[in-house]
C-alpha positions in Angstrom: 0.0 0.0 0.0 2.9 2.4 0.8 4.4 1.8 -2.7 1.1 2.6 -4.3 0.9 6.0 -2.4 4.5 6.9 -3.5 3.7 6.0 -7.1 0.6 8.1 -7.0 2.5 11.0 -5.4 5.3 10.7 -8.1 2.6 10.6 -10.8 1.0 13.8 -9.4 4.4 15.6 -9.3 5.2 14.5 -12.8 1.8 15.7 -14.0 2.3 19.1 -12.2 5.7 19.5 -13.8 4.3 18.7 -17.2 1.5 21.2 -16.9 3.9 23.9 -15.6 6.2 23.4 -18.5 3.3 23.5 -21.0 2.0 26.7 -19.4 5.5 28.3 -19.6 5.7 27.3 -23.3 2.3 28.9 -24.0 3.3 32.1 -22.1 6.6 32.2 -24.0 4.9 31.8 -27.3 2.4 34.5 -26.4 5.2 36.9 -25.4 7.0 36.1 -28.6 4.0 36.9 -30.7 3.4 40.1 -28.7 7.1 41.1 -29.4 6.6 40.3 -33.1 3.5 42.5 -33.2 5.3 45.3 -31.4 8.3 45.1 -33.7 6.0 45.2 -36.8 4.2 48.2 -35.4 7.5 50.0 -34.7 8.8 49.2 -38.2 5.6 50.6 -39.7 5.9 53.7 -37.6 9.6 54.3 -38.4 9.7 53.3 -42.1 7.8 55.9 -44.1 6.3 55.1 -47.6 9.1 55.5 -50.2 8.9 57.3 -53.5 11.9 55.3 -54.7 14.0 52.5 -53.1 17.7 52.0 -53.8 19.5 48.7 -52.9 23.1 49.5 -51.9 26.1 47.4 -52.6 26.5 46.7 -48.9 23.0 45.3 -48.6 21.3 48.4 -47.1 18.0 49.6 -48.6 17.7 53.4 -49.0 14.2 54.8 -49.2 13.7 58.1 -50.9 11.0 59.7 -48.7 8.9 62.7 -49.7 10.6 65.7 -48.0 7.3 66.7 -46.3 6.7 63.1 -44.9 10.2 62.5 -43.4 10.4 61.1 -39.9 11.9 64.4 -38.5 8.4 65.9 -38.8 7.0 63.3 -36.4 8.6 65.2 -33.5 6.0 67.3 -31.6 8.0 70.5 -32.1 8.0 70.1 -35.9 4.4 68.9 -36.5 3.2 72.1 -38.2 6.6 73.1 -39.5 6.8 74.3 -43.1 9.9 73.8 -45.2 11.2 77.0 -46.7 13.1 76.3 -49.8 14.7 79.4 -51.3 17.2 80.2 -53.9 19.7 81.8 -51.6 22.7 81.2 -53.8 21.1 82.4 -57.0 20.8 86.1 -56.2 23.8 88.2 -57.0 23.7 90.1 -53.7 24.0 86.9 -51.7 26.8 85.6 -53.9 28.9 88.7 -53.3 28.4 88.3 -49.5 29.1 84.6 -49.5 32.7 83.8 -50.5 33.2 80.0 -51.0 36.9 79.1 -51.2 38.1 77.8 -54.6 39.4 74.5 -53.2 35.8 73.6 -52.1 34.5 74.4 -55.6 37.0 72.3 -57.4 36.3 68.6 -57.0 38.7 67.4 -59.6 42.5 67.2 -59.2 44.7 69.6 -61.1 45.7 67.0 -63.7 42.1 66.2 -64.8 40.7 69.8 -64.4 40.7 70.4 -68.1 39.0 67.2 -69.0 35.5 67.4 -70.5 33.9 64.5 -68.5 33.5 65.7 -64.9 33.3 62.9 -62.4 31.0 63.2 -59.4 32.3 62.3 -56.0 30.5 59.5 -54.2 30.4 60.0 -50.4 28.2 57.1 -49.5 28.1 53.5 -50.9 24.4 53.7 -51.8 25.0 56.6 -54.1 26.8 54.2 -56.5 23.5 52.4 -57.1 21.4 55.5 -57.8 20.1 58.8 -56.4 16.9 60.2 -54.9 14.6 62.3 -57.0 14.0 66.0 -56.2 11.9 66.8 -53.1 12.9 63.5 -51.5 15.4 62.7 -48.7 17.4 59.5 -48.5 16.7 57.5 -45.3 18.1 54.0 -44.6 15.3 51.5 -44.2 15.2 50.1 -40.6 15.0 46.3 -40.6 13.7 43.9 -38.0 17.3 42.9 -37.1 18.1 46.5 -36.2 15.2 46.6 -33.7 16.2 43.2 -32.3 19.7 44.5 -31.6 18.3 47.5 -29.7 18.2 47.4 -26.0 14.7 48.9 -25.9 12.1 49.3 -28.7 10.8 52.4 -27.1 14.3 54.1 -27.0 15.4 52.9 -30.5 17.0 55.8 -32.3 17.1 58.1 -29.4 20.2 59.4 -27.7 20.9 58.1 -24.2 20.0 60.7 -21.5 22.8 62.6 -19.9 23.3 62.8 -16.2 21.8 65.9 -14.6 22.6 67.9 -11.5 20.1 67.5 -8.8 18.5 71.0 -8.4 17.5 70.4 -4.7 21.1 70.2 -3.3 23.2 71.2 -6.3 26.0 69.0 -5.0 24.9 65.5 -6.1 24.6 64.1 -9.6 21.4 62.4 -10.6 22.3 59.2 -12.5 18.9 57.6 -12.0 17.7 58.4 -15.5 20.6 56.6 -17.2 20.2 53.3 -18.9 23.6 51.7 -18.3 22.8 48.7 -20.5 22.0 51.1 -23.4 25.3 52.9 -22.9 27.3 49.6 -22.9 26.0 48.6 -26.3 26.7 51.8 -28.1 29.9 53.4 -29.2 29.2 56.6 -27.4 31.9 58.8 -25.9 30.5 60.2 -22.6 32.2 62.9 -20.7 31.0 63.6 -17.2 31.6 67.0 -15.7 31.2 67.4 -12.0 30.6 70.9 -10.8 31.8 71.6 -7.3 29.9 74.4 -5.6 
């Protein structure tokens, strides 16, 4: 009779462990699908509809976004901002006031200056594959992998907060708003200045 009770007890423990493991798997799957949905929503928010897309040699995709729909205008301070495009350099009065050094105007070396075919300088790899049309801005498309590398989805693309001086005592630094994990994973040079009053 004692062996039967031990066997039943072991069976109950085994059953409890199995149900706990199954519940954990279900919860992990639910958390994973929630994270997937959150990532998709963040990608949809960050990547604006492109007028033109350019695939770079290094694998990046550059989207040419309408200048009025660029992500900078998602900032609350710039919501009603209007872009003022003027022809500052075309007016003779402004040209006389603005003196651009000759070495900045000459992009070719002295040996090829007289040649008829002017070469354009490429500063970024994606420019070898094409260019954006007028009234668009080039923005690198954010991929799922970029968001997965981020420490926090909510802080993706934002600068880490800097330490601030506590206004109550003016002698202690307030480091409570720092995300140290975020600082470790970024190549950010941080200089801390301590003011002694």
